[in-house]
C-alpha positions as a printed NumPy array, in Angstrom:
array([[-65.738, -46.921, -14.577],
       [-63.717, -44.277, -12.718],
       [-65.635, -41.137, -11.906],
       [-63.857, -37.796, -11.898],
       [-63.213, -36.192,  -8.499],
       [-65.279, -33.229,  -7.319],
       [-64.776, -30.355,  -4.892],
       [-67.125, -28.743,  -2.407],
       [-67.507, -25.053,  -1.576],
       [-69.388, -23.701,   1.437],
       [-70.202, -20.077,   2.212],
       [-71.523, -19.44 ,   5.731],
       [-73.215, -16.032,   5.884],
       [-75.242, -14.185,   8.462],
       [-78.568, -14.824,   6.714],
       [-77.877, -17.741,   4.376],
       [-75.57 , -20.699,   3.839],
       [-74.676, -21.438,   0.221],
       [-73.16 , -24.711,  -0.97 ],
       [-71.828, -25.766,  -4.365],
       [-70.233, -28.874,  -5.864],
       [-67.853, -28.416,  -8.77 ],
       [-65.379, -30.297, -10.902],
       [-61.623, -29.759, -10.679],
       [-61.787, -26.839, -13.115],
       [-64.216, -25.057, -10.831],
       [-67.225, -25.621, -13.088],
       [-70.322, -25.787, -10.909],
       [-72.235, -29.065, -11.016],
       [-74.909, -28.166,  -8.499],
       [-75.708, -25.695,  -5.754],
       [-78.17 , -25.056,  -2.963],
       [-78.892, -22.298,  -0.465],
       [-80.532, -22.529,   2.948],
       [-81.392, -19.936,   5.572],
       [-78.835, -19.554,   8.33 ],
       [-81.649, -19.286,  10.901],
       [-79.274, -17.532,  13.288],
       [-82.033, -17.334,  15.876],
       [-81.808, -21.125,  16.303],
       [-78.166, -20.84 ,  17.356],
       [-74.729, -21.092,  15.787],
       [-74.327, -24.829,  16.424],
       [-77.602, -25.596,  14.68 ],
       [-76.688, -23.393,  11.714],
       [-73.332, -25.109,  11.304],
       [-74.93 , -28.546,  11.488],
       [-77.587, -27.613,   8.932],
       [-74.976, -26.23 ,   6.558],
       [-72.818, -29.348,   6.731],
       [-75.882, -31.568,   6.289],
       [-76.931, -29.554,   3.22 ],
       [-73.438, -30.016,   1.798],
       [-73.551, -33.787,   2.314],
       [-77.012, -33.977,   0.755],
       [-75.896, -31.971,  -2.278],
       [-72.881, -34.228,  -2.793],
       [-75.087, -37.296,  -2.675],
       [-77.521, -35.716,  -5.111],
       [-75.248, -34.328,  -7.84 ],
       [-72.072, -36.413,  -7.478],
       [-72.947, -39.861,  -6.127],
       [-69.951, -42.161,  -6.142],
       [-67.486, -39.389,  -6.986],
       [-64.393, -38.897,  -4.855],
       [-64.439, -35.662,  -2.863],
       [-61.022, -34.129,  -3.608],
       [-61.184, -31.074,  -1.337],
       [-63.406, -28.631,   0.54 ],
       [-63.275, -24.841,   0.616],
       [-65.171, -23.166,   3.447],
       [-65.693, -19.403,   3.622],
       [-67.372, -17.605,   6.485],
       [-68.135, -14.196,   7.864],
       [-65.331, -13.263,  10.241],
       [-61.841, -14.742,  10.31 ],
       [-61.934, -18.559,  10.585],
       [-59.617, -20.787,  12.6  ],
       [-59.902, -24.457,  13.459],
       [-61.181, -23.703,  16.968],
       [-63.04 , -20.388,  16.555],
       [-64.111, -17.529,  14.308],
       [-62.862, -14.024,  15.066],
       [-64.742, -10.804,  14.24 ],
       [-68.206, -12.208,  13.585],
       [-70.467, -10.069,  15.817],
       [-73.513, -10.118,  13.527],
       [-74.046, -13.861,  14.138],
       [-74.439, -14.512,  17.897],
       [-72.379, -17.501,  19.03 ],
       [-70.537, -17.893,  15.722],
       [-67.26 , -16.823,  17.281],
       [-67.271, -19.859,  19.576],
       [-67.82 , -22.367,  16.753],
       [-64.843, -24.724,  16.235],
       [-65.19 , -23.89 ,  12.569],
       [-62.279, -25.714,  10.969],
       [-62.546, -28.762,  13.213],
       [-66.246, -29.152,  12.398],
       [-65.714, -28.875,   8.635],
       [-62.831, -31.351,   8.731],
       [-64.852, -33.702,  10.938],
       [-67.709, -33.728,   8.449],
       [-65.364, -34.722,   5.61 ],
       [-62.579, -36.775,   7.254],
       [-59.363, -37.245,   5.335],
       [-60.268, -34.591,   2.769],
       [-58.062, -31.477,   2.348],
       [-59.852, -28.38 ,   3.657],
       [-59.003, -24.731,   3.096],
       [-60.66 , -21.977,   5.137],
       [-61.207, -18.36 ,   4.154],
       [-62.99 , -15.153,   5.045],
       [-66.05 , -14.729,   2.826],
       [-65.301, -11.183,   1.675],
       [-61.675, -11.969,   0.839],
       [-62.74 , -15.14 ,  -0.988],
       [-65.229, -13.037,  -2.968],
       [-62.545, -10.471,  -3.769],
       [-60.202, -13.223,  -4.961],
       [-62.914, -14.547,  -7.293],
       [-63.609, -11.086,  -8.695],
       [-59.868, -10.427,  -9.076],
       [-59.242, -13.639, -11.01 ],
       [-62.368, -13.85 , -13.153],
       [-64.624, -10.896, -12.466],
       [-64.973,  -7.149, -12.156],
       [-61.623,  -6.617, -10.386],
       [-59.57 ,  -8.315, -13.106],
       [-56.7  ,  -6.037, -14.108],
       [-57.316,  -3.592, -11.258],
       [-54.214,  -2.702,  -9.268],
       [-55.185,  -1.696,  -6.719],
       [-58.894,  -2.321,  -6.327],
       [-61.461,  -2.624,  -3.57 ],
       [-64.185,  -5.192,  -3.048],
       [-66.929,  -3.738,  -0.825],
       [-69.362,  -6.169,   0.765],
       [-72.758,  -4.766,   1.753],
       [-74.67 ,  -7.58 ,   3.408],
       [-75.761,  -8.621,   6.864],
       [-72.458,  -7.062,   7.989],
       [-69.969,  -4.662,   6.451],
       [-66.432,  -5.325,   5.241],
       [-64.05 ,  -4.593,   2.39 ],
       [-61.123,  -6.341,   0.76 ],
       [-58.171,  -4.606,  -0.866],
       [-56.443,  -6.155,  -3.87 ],
       [-52.967,  -5.099,  -4.97 ],
       [-50.145,  -6.709,  -6.889],
       [-52.442,  -9.452,  -8.119],
       [-53.482, -10.677,  -4.683],
       [-55.911,  -9.954,  -1.866],
       [-54.23 ,  -8.189,   1.053],
       [-54.783, -10.292,   4.169],
       [-53.12 ,  -8.103,   6.799],
       [-51.013,  -9.231,   9.744],
       [-53.953, -11.031,  11.378],
       [-56.198, -11.654,   8.369],
       [-58.231,  -8.571,   9.304],
       [-57.344,  -6.15 ,   6.508],
       [-60.457,  -4.347,   5.281],
       [-62.614,  -4.979,   8.359],
       [-64.058,  -1.475,   8.096],
       [-67.098,  -2.462,  10.138],
       [-64.909,  -1.679,  13.159],
       [-64.106,   1.865,  11.997],
       [-64.465,   4.788,  14.377],
       [-67.463,   6.906,  13.414],
       [-66.52 ,  10.281,  14.931],
       [-63.6  ,  11.946,  16.689],
       [-65.48 ,  11.416,  19.952],
       [-64.825,   7.664,  19.558],
       [-61.043,   8.073,  19.858],
       [-59.623,   6.373,  22.978],
       [-62.973,   4.704,  23.701],
       [-62.915,   0.912,  24.021],
       [-65.142,  -0.92 ,  21.557],
       [-67.813,  -2.124,  24.025],
       [-68.438,   1.494,  25.008],
       [-68.923,   2.909,  21.514],
       [-70.965,   2.173,  18.422],
       [-68.86 ,   0.691,  15.625],
       [-69.619,   1.429,  11.976],
       [-71.181,  -1.985,  11.327],
       [-73.808,  -1.201,  13.968],
       [-75.06 ,   1.576,  11.692],
       [-74.004,   0.565,   8.165],
       [-75.071,  -3.035,   7.499],
       [-78.182,  -4.914,   6.472],
       [-78.764,  -5.976,  10.047],
       [-78.415,  -2.406,  11.337],
       [-80.741,  -1.048,   8.668],
       [-83.423,  -3.57 ,   9.572],
       [-83.156,  -2.625,  13.252],
       [-83.408,   1.094,  12.458],
       [-86.405,   0.65 ,  10.181],
       [-88.155,  -1.615,  12.677],
       [-87.735,   0.947,  15.448],
       [-89.066,   3.791,  13.301],
       [-91.96 ,   1.945,  11.659],
       [-92.966,  -0.242,  14.583],
       [-92.95 ,  -3.45 ,  12.529],
       [-90.439,  -5.904,  11.042],
       [-88.861,  -4.522,   7.854],
       [-86.196,  -6.036,   5.619],
       [-83.294,  -3.936,   4.376],
       [-84.674,  -4.154,   0.833],
       [-88.051,  -2.893,   2.044],
       [-86.381,  -0.021,   3.89 ],
       [-84.647,   1.089,   0.687],
       [-87.888,   0.738,  -1.262],
       [-89.554,   3.154,   1.179],
       [-86.884,   5.847,   0.887],
       [-88.888,   8.23 ,  -1.302],
       [-91.622,   8.573,   1.309],
       [-89.439,   7.852,   4.364],
       [-85.893,   9.034,   3.534],
       [-84.895,   9.003,   7.196],
       [-84.852,   5.198,   7.09 ],
       [-81.677,   5.113,   4.986],
       [-80.158,   8.609,   5.219],
       [-77.726,   7.746,   8.011],
       [-76.77 ,   4.485,   6.3  ],
       [-76.003,   6.157,   2.971],
       [-74.162,   9.135,   4.452],
       [-71.888,   7.138,   6.75 ],
       [-71.222,   4.489,   4.107],
       [-70.191,   7.207,   1.661],
       [-67.86 ,   8.882,   4.179],
       [-65.974,   5.691,   4.967],
       [-65.753,   4.501,   1.356],
       [-64.403,   7.934,   0.396],
       [-61.757,   7.779,   3.13 ],
       [-60.792,   4.236,   2.119],
       [-60.53 ,   5.338,  -1.51 ],
       [-58.285,   8.268,  -0.59 ],
       [-55.995,   5.873,   1.298],
       [-55.849,   3.173,  -1.385],
       [-56.331,   5.141,  -4.658],
       [-58.11 ,   2.215,  -6.344],
       [-58.806,   1.789, -10.029],
       [-62.247,   0.418,  -9.258],
       [-64.568,  -0.339,  -6.366],
       [-66.64 ,  -3.484,  -6.88 ],
       [-69.677,  -3.927,  -4.666],
       [-71.22 ,  -7.26 ,  -3.686],
       [-73.449,  -8.671,  -0.983],
       [-77.171,  -8.919,  -0.401],
       [-77.792,  -5.167,  -0.393],
       [-76.743,  -4.939,  -4.053],
       [-80.403,  -5.677,  -4.732],
       [-80.999,  -2.057,  -3.695],
       [-78.064,  -0.706,  -5.701],
       [-80.202,   1.899,  -7.463],
       [-80.841,   3.471,  -4.036],
       [-77.21 ,   3.258,  -2.891],
       [-75.113,   3.986,  -5.972],
       [-76.074,   7.634,  -6.706],
       [-75.031,   8.944,  -3.286],
       [-71.875,   6.876,  -3.273],
       [-70.917,   8.044,  -6.765],
       [-71.574,  11.659,  -5.835],
       [-69.444,  11.386,  -2.693],
       [-66.514,   9.781,  -4.52 ],
       [-66.58 ,  12.432,  -7.244],
       [-66.751,  15.255,  -4.724],
       [-63.975,  14.191,  -2.355],
       [-61.522,  11.68 ,  -3.85 ],
       [-58.615,  13.293,  -5.765],
       [-58.803,  10.604,  -8.447],
       [-62.324,   9.145,  -8.228],
       [-62.396,   5.386,  -8.908],
       [-64.799,   3.492, -11.087],
       [-67.783,   2.044,  -9.216],
       [-69.621,  -1.105, -10.257],
       [-71.349,  -4.209,  -8.942],
       [-69.604,  -7.571,  -8.73 ],
       [-69.687,  -9.943, -11.666],
       [-70.681, -12.853,  -9.444],
       [-73.861, -12.426,  -7.368],
       [-72.543, -15.261,  -5.189],
       [-68.881, -14.229,  -5.211],
       [-68.095, -15.705,  -1.755],
       [-69.378, -19.096,  -2.924],
       [-67.335, -18.859,  -6.119],
       [-64.358, -18.011,  -3.916],
       [-65.063, -21.   ,  -1.661],
       [-65.094, -23.309,  -4.687],
       [-61.794, -21.781,  -5.788],
       [-60.339, -22.464,  -2.326],
       [-61.402, -26.091,  -2.706],
       [-59.852, -26.452,  -6.165],
       [-56.587, -24.994,  -4.862],
       [-56.71 , -27.294,  -1.818],
       [-56.982, -30.2  ,  -4.257],
       [-53.658, -29.116,  -5.752],
       [-55.03 , -27.837,  -9.043],
       [-53.732, -24.594, -10.566],
       [-56.754, -22.594, -11.641],
       [-56.765, -21.213, -15.166],
       [-58.225, -17.963, -16.394],
       [-61.073, -19.852, -18.028],
       [-62.357, -21.35 , -14.778],
       [-65.755, -20.102, -13.623],
       [-66.206, -18.263, -16.918]])
C-alpha cells in the first residue's frame, strides 16, 4: 500500500522551536514545540530542533515519504549563516541551510524568515487576506514587521524589509554606528522587557508578568508601549496600510498593548488602519509548512490551512 507523501515545517524562534508535519494540502497531521534553551548554545538548539522534527515524523507519519521541508527562523537565513539574529547569541554563525539539508538528505528544502513566513500565511489564509497594503507586526522575543503589497510579502533588496528592530530611536542616533547606540529591539521586545523588569524588581520576570504588573508598576512597560507606538505610527504613515495584524508571543498581553497603540494610530496617522491580532497563533509555523508544500511543487489553494 502506497502512503501519501508528507511535508515538514520548522520554526526556530528565540524562546521556542515549533515543528509540524502536514499533508500536501498543508493540513497539519501533528505538531510539537520545545524550548529553544538559548543558554545552552545555538548548536545545541539547532540539534534539538532537528531531532524533534525527526521524532515527530517517526511518530505521526511512519513509512511516509518526506516530500519537502520548510524552515523558518528569526533573522535572514542562508545556507552558511543567519543574518540579523542578535537576540539569539551564536545563531548568526549557524550553517542554517546546510544543517537542515543535512538532516533530511535529498529532500527539497526552502528557507524563510519567520516574520515574513507568518505574514505570507496571514495574507493567504488569515487576517491580512484582501489587505493591500497591510502590515504584519511581530511582538516576540525580538521585534520585526513585514509589509504586504500587491498580493505578496515585500522582501527588500537583501531580504531585510521590515526589520524595524534596527530603527533609530532619537535624532541623537543619526550618524552613530550600531555598536555605539541602542537599537529599537533593545528596548521594544520581549527580551528587552524582561531585562528591564528584572533590573527594576530585582528578580527574574517574564514579559507576560511585567505586563500583568502594569497597574501597580506602570514604569515596567511605559517605555516599551510608548516607543512601540511611535515606530508603528511612523511605519503606518509611510505604508498607509489597510490593516495591521499583530502576532508573536506578546499577543498574550494584547489587552495591555492594544489600547495605547490604537490611541496613537488614531491621533497621528492621517488614515488610521485597522488593528487586530493574527488569525494563526503559530503563524510562522503555518508559514513554514506552506514553504514546504511549495518546495514540494504543489500550488496551494485558498482552502489550505482553513
